[in-house]
C-alpha positions, 0 to 999 in steps of 0.5 A: 440462534447465535448472531451473526458476527459483525464484520470489524471493518476499521477497528483495531481494539481486540477486546472490543472485537472479541466481546462484541462478537466481531469476526477475528482473524487469529494472529495469536500464533506469531506471539511465541515466534516474535518473543523468542526471536527479538527483543527490539523488533521492527516491523514495516507494512503498507497502511491498512494491513493490520499494524495497529491490530497487532500492536493491540493484540501484543498489549493486551497479551503482556499488560500486566493489568489485563492479566484477569481479563486473559481468559476472555480476550484469548481463551478461544485462540491459539495463545490462549491455548498456548500461553508462554511464560511472559503473559501480561508481565509488562509495564506496558507504554503504548505510544501512537504518533498518527495523531502528531500534528504535521504542520511545522509550526505545530509538530513539536509541540504535538509531539511533546503533547501527546508524548506527555499524554502517554507517560502521565497514562502509563504513570496513573496506570501502574501507579501501585508498582511505581515509586511513589510520587511518579505519577505527580512527577509525570504531571510537572513535567513540560518536556516530553524527553525529560519526562521520558527519561525520568520515568525510566530511572523510576521504573527502573527502582522496581522489579518490573521491566517495561515493554514499549509499543510505538504504533506508525512511528513514521506518519507525521514525519512522512506527511512532513516530508512530503511537504517541508524537506527541511522541516523533516530534516530538523526533526530527525537530524542534528539535535532534531526533537524526534532524533532526541527521542530516539537517542533517549530510547536507545540508552534505555534499551542498552546496558545490564539493567536496561529498564526496556526489556522489550521494544517494538516499533511499527510504521510504513518505511526504514526512512525515518528510522534511517534518519533518526537513528543513522540505520538499524541499530536498535532493533532487529527488522522483521519486515521481509523474513518468510516466517513473518510474511503473513503475520499481518494481512489476510491470506486466501485462505483466511479470506475463503473461510470469512466468505464461508462464514457469512455465506452460510450464516446469512444464507442470502449470498448470491455469488459462492465464495469462489465466484466472490475470490475470483472477483477480489483477487486481481483488485486485493491480492498477490502482496508478498513481503518476503523474496524467499516466498514468491509464489508461494504465499501472497496476501490480501489487504486486510482493510479492502477485504473487509470493505469488500465484505461489508459492502458486498452485505450492505448492497443486498448481496451484489458486486460493489460498483466501487471496488476500492475503499475511499479510505485507502485512495486518501491514503494512497494520495498522501503517499503520492505527495511522497514521491516529489515527481519533477517539474519536467518529464524526468527520471522519476516519471520515466520510472513510474511510466515504465513499472505502469507499461510493464508492470515490474522493475528489475531492481534491488530492494534497500532495506535502508535509505535516508531523505538525502537518497530520495533524489536518486531514481533507484531509491524510488522503487524501494520507497513505493515497495514499503508504500505497498505499490510495488512487492516481491514477484515475477517477471514474465520470464520468471526472475524475482523482481518488484512487481505492481501487486494488484488493481488497486494499486495500478490505478494510483500509477494511472493517477500518479501519471496523469498528475505528472502529465497534467500539472506538472507539465502545465497542460489539461485535457478537455475533460468533459469530452475525454468523459463523454468519449470514454463513455462511448468507448465502453458502452457503444464499442466506439473505441476510435473517437477517443483515441484519436482525441487522446492524439490530438491533445498530445499533438497539440501540446508537444511544442509547449515542452521540448521532449524531442528525445523522449517522444516515443516514452511520452506518447506511450505513457500519456496514452497509457494513463488516459485509457488505463484511467478509466476504472469506471468501465475498464480493468487496464492490463498492460503487457499482459501474456496472450498467446505467446505475446504481450499486448501493449494494452488490454482493457477489460469490462469491468461493470454491466455497464460495459461490455466491449473490450479491447487490445490496442497495439501501439507503435512508434517511429521517429519523425523521419521515418518512411512512409513504407517504414510506417506501413511495415510498422502499421502491418506488424501492429495488426498481425501481433493484435490478430496473435493476441486475438487468438489467445483461448484464455481471452476468447473464452473470458469474452464469449462467457461474459458476452464481451464484443471484442475490439482491436486497435493498430495505432502508429505515431511518427514523431508527435503525429498520429498517423494510423488509428484503425479498429482491426477487423 
């Protein structure tokens, strides 16, 4: 009986995955496409989508030292049956900058050491192909840039060419930028060491006798490339081309095949693949990296899929209670620092709030931008796209825009907003009481107490800052952040389409601990509004809530799962909560 294939969670080494019996989603059909279309490639994707796995695949395919192992690695894959002439023909230099220490006092030395180690390893690996003494020369070098130039000179004396892979090219630079912009500028501008490295890299790719025949740069955003190269002038950016949308991540068909394999192989699944997809889809799906493919082709985050299947099996085939991998949460935590919210309720915070509330932003994606442009609010959505916080999608009206892809990402918006309100505004909610009231709302259907508690926090603290001109946006954003952030109990959906209308917030039960769902309609009036205007607005909120309640799809879901649906109309006049009532 064949062994069940192991789940390659967190793995990037292709040979280990193939030889030791791990499940592998074959992406080797992209090799001929890349080979035909570009010599110097830039490929950007959010973290945890499989970029490092792609580089490992290409390194094993093109590295001449792996020629004798080709059949064992690729024999059963697409490229093993359809190899190209360039297979196993290059001297491969593989650089991974994720290990560079981002401490501003250590970053240059760390980069120098890591690059030297890679160059020395290259010289030893290919000593039989390089001029005599090359390995010794690399060992004697102490400056990585000089060593790189010397190595290129030595390779030029041979009849071989280099293929260079740079994985996570911007990892340490992004981290450094998130807490010290001046230090970031020092390494990417002028005679900064990172800029000098890219100058050397570019020089080795130009001219009739260029020693670097092919170059593949992988990372998250174009920001650092824009700063170190003054734009994309060293390669072709394939990141948004439709033919490469599926090169990393998993399609729904690939996820379905994986679920079906493990269901059949174990014979123990409590749920069908279709049922599991229904659970996974809102959390992990819906990333589209080419505007031309909106509505046609969307991708799952590969790390999250592997995490889910692995956890499902470890929990004896029960749905995981925590849908978000802790490693992913950590990644998003680092990304949040890059946004660098203002110390006041400024334009960036308002942009984040608007995206969280509406689920999209109608803006043009910028394919390059520098650190000097990050303070411009219209650049923020593009940065968030590259970080995986937005993706190509459709607005409710049907036009394409940048949209929030899934619930994992939506949770991050609530974290952003809570950080803005709690830390940057220098006041915090009484967390224990908030947690207690949240549990009562989820488990007992007692929602009004939490709503009034949140409103009271707003009223008590509103006088600490002058937000009168932004009161409506502030109040709605704060309510959204606190209610939407209860991910232990609810899936929160803002502006869902319900019976030809859009509720302000819908809280759908997520775990078995919760059997109460909520439609919340929030209205705001200026502080000088009359009582008659308040009552009119209150009646409008009640009527809209009843309209949403009549949604056939909503009722079917609630009845099928045994949820009790609650509706609330909330009306603020200025900073004061006028009414928070459950609608019967």
